C-alpha positions in Angstrom: -50.7 86.8 -17.3 -53.2 87.6 -20.1 -52.6 90.0 -23.0 -54.5 92.9 -21.4 -52.6 92.8 -18.1 -49.3 92.3 -20.1 -50.1 95.3 -22.3 -51.0 97.4 -19.3 -47.8 96.4 -17.4 -45.7 97.0 -20.5 -47.1 100.5 -21.0 -46.4 101.4 -17.4 -42.9 100.0 -17.6 -42.3 101.8 -21.0 -42.8 105.2 -19.3 -40.9 104.2 -16.2 -37.8 102.6 -17.6 -37.0 103.8 -21.2 -39.0 106.9 -20.6 -36.7 107.9 -17.8 -33.4 106.6 -19.3 -34.0 107.9 -22.8 -36.3 110.8 -22.1 -36.1 112.4 -18.7 -32.4 112.0 -18.0 -31.3 113.3 -21.4 -33.7 116.2 -20.9 -32.1 116.9 -17.4 -28.6 116.7 -19.1 -29.3 118.8 -22.2 -32.5 120.7 -21.5 -33.3 119.5 -25.1 -31.6 122.7 -26.2 -29.7 122.6 -29.4 -26.1 123.7 -29.2 -24.0 125.0 -32.2 -23.0 121.9 -34.1 -19.3 121.3 -34.6 -19.9 118.2 -36.7 -21.7 119.4 -39.8 -24.9 121.2 -38.8 -28.2 120.1 -40.3 -27.2 116.8 -41.9 -25.9 115.7 -38.4 -29.1 116.9 -36.8 -31.2 115.0 -39.4 -29.2 111.9 -38.6 -30.1 112.4 -35.0 -33.8 112.6 -35.9 -33.4 109.4 -37.9 -31.8 107.6 -34.9 -34.6 108.8 -32.6 -37.3 107.8 -35.1 -35.8 104.3 -35.6 -35.3 103.8 -31.9 -38.9 104.6 -31.2 -40.2 102.3 -33.8 -38.0 99.4 -32.6 -38.8 100.1 -28.9 -42.5 100.3 -29.3 -42.6 97.2 -31.5 -40.4 95.2 -29.1 -42.6 96.2 -26.1 -45.7 95.1 -28.0 -44.2 91.7 -28.8 -43.4 91.1 -25.1 -47.0 91.7 -24.2 -48.8 90.1 -27.2 -46.5 87.2 -27.9 -44.5 86.7 -24.7 -47.5 87.3 -22.5 -45.4 89.4 -20.1 -43.5 92.6 -19.8 -39.9 93.7 -20.1 -40.0 94.3 -16.3 -38.0 91.6 -14.5 -40.8 91.3 -11.9 -43.3 90.4 -14.6 -41.4 88.4 -17.2 -42.7 86.8 -20.4 -44.0 83.2 -20.4 -42.7 82.6 -23.9 -39.3 83.4 -25.4 -39.8 86.2 -27.9 -37.8 85.6 -31.1 -39.8 87.5 -33.7 -39.7 90.9 -35.2 -36.5 92.8 -34.3 -35.5 89.9 -32.1 -34.7 88.0 -35.3 -31.9 90.5 -36.0 -30.4 91.3 -32.5 -31.0 89.7 -29.1 -31.4 93.1 -27.3 -33.4 95.4 -29.6 -34.9 97.3 -26.7 -31.5 98.3 -25.3 -30.2 99.0 -28.8 -33.2 101.2 -29.4 -32.7 103.1 -26.1 -29.1 103.8 -27.0 -30.3 104.9 -30.5 -32.7 107.4 -28.8 -29.9 108.8 -26.6 -27.4 109.0 -29.5 -30.0 110.6 -31.7 -30.6 113.3 -29.1 -26.8 113.8 -28.8 -26.6 114.5 -32.5 -29.8 116.5 -32.7 -28.8 118.8 -29.8 -25.1 118.6 -30.5 -24.5 117.7 -26.9 -21.3 115.7 -26.1 -22.6 115.1 -22.6 -25.3 112.9 -24.1 -22.6 110.9 -25.9 -20.9 110.2 -22.6 -24.3 109.3 -21.0 -25.0 106.9 -23.9 -21.7 105.1 -23.3 -22.5 104.8 -19.6 -26.0 103.5 -20.3 -24.7 101.0 -22.8 -22.1 99.7 -20.2 -24.9 99.4 -17.6 -27.0 97.5 -20.1 -24.1 95.2 -20.9 -23.6 94.3 -17.3 -27.3 93.7 -16.7 -27.6 91.5 -19.8 -24.5 89.4 -19.2 -24.8 89.1 -15.4 -28.6 88.8 -14.9 -30.7 88.5 -18.1 -28.8 85.9 -20.1 -28.3 83.5 -17.1 -32.0 83.9 -16.2 -33.1 83.3 -19.8 -30.8 80.2 -20.1 -32.3 78.8 -16.9 -35.9 79.6 -18.0 -35.9 78.6 -21.7 -32.9 76.2 -21.8 -31.9 74.9 -25.2 -34.3 77.1 -27.1 -32.5 80.1 -25.8 -29.1 78.5 -26.4 -30.0 77.9 -30.1 -31.2 81.5 -30.3 -28.0 82.9 -28.8 -25.8 80.9 -31.3 -27.8 82.4 -34.2 -28.4 86.0 -33.1 -25.8 88.5 -31.7 -26.2 90.3 -28.4 -25.5 93.8 -29.8 -24.5 93.5 -33.4 -27.6 93.0 -35.6 -27.8 90.3 -38.3 -28.4 91.7 -41.8 -30.8 88.8 -42.7 -33.4 87.9 -40.1 -32.9 84.6 -38.3 -35.4 81.9 -39.1 -36.1 79.6 -36.1 -36.6 76.0 -37.1 -40.1 74.8 -36.4 
């Protein structure tokens, strides 16, 4: 797969997967209507905006890296040719999933909707199952020792403060 087709596939998948999970479904749940906040009003809503903003930045950058560096997409049917371990991947193994959860949690805070908090927990659980039961075994099989070294250095969900530096 070349960079153009990887970029196109990644853009399509971006709108299908995270667009649905972190956009369409939260809209169905909340109507993107702000409820009265029981947690502290505007500062909590601003924290929600910060989580949404950070999530979008990480998600877009991670998708770009899959296409440009990995020469593939996040879609399992069109995987990357190369293991992507740069950018946010130097801090956490699953920045896309962390970003999607950030987007949902941000909306929960922005709209003061506890249903979105419950939805975020369900989505995280689903992500955890997919990662541990499918993605990690597949990556181990595909990338072998390179992936093992990466896993020992970078956490699955908890980000490293200092970026990991792969040995050349």
